[in-house]
C-alpha positions in Angstrom: 13.2 7.5 32.5 15.1 4.4 31.4 11.9 2.4 31.5 10.1 4.8 29.1 13.0 4.8 26.7 13.2 1.0 26.8 9.4 0.7 26.2 9.5 3.1 23.2 12.4 1.3 21.6 10.6 -2.0 22.1 7.4 -0.7 20.6 9.3 0.7 17.6 11.0 -2.6 17.0 7.7 -4.5 17.3 6.0 -2.0 15.0 8.7 -2.3 12.4 8.5 -6.1 12.5 4.7 -5.9 12.1 5.1 -3.7 9.1 7.6 -6.0 7.5 5.4 -9.0 8.2 2.4 -7.2 6.6 4.4 -6.2 3.6 5.4 -9.8 2.9 2.2 -11.6 4.0 -0.5 -9.1 3.2 -2.4 -9.4 -0.1 -1.5 -6.1 -1.7 -2.1 -7.1 -5.3 -4.6 -5.0 -7.3 -7.6 -6.5 -9.0 -7.1 -7.0 -12.7 -9.6 -6.9 -15.4 -10.4 -5.6 -18.9 -12.1 -2.3 -19.2 -14.1 -1.7 -22.4 -15.5 1.8 -22.9 -16.4 3.3 -26.3 -14.8 6.6 -27.1 -16.5 9.1 -29.4 -14.0 11.4 -31.2 -15.3 14.7 -32.7 -12.8 15.1 -35.6 -13.7 17.5 -38.3 -12.3 16.8 -41.8 -10.7 19.6 -43.7 
C-alpha cells in the first residue's frame, strides 16, 4: 500500500514539474497579423 502511495506522489510531483517546465519553455504565443475585411452597412437615411 505504501509503494502505491509513494508512486502516486512521485508521479504527481513529476507531472507538476513537467507542467511548469512546459509553461515556461513552451511557445504559447499566438500568431499576430493584420486582418482586413470590408464591411457593408445597410443604413437607411431618414
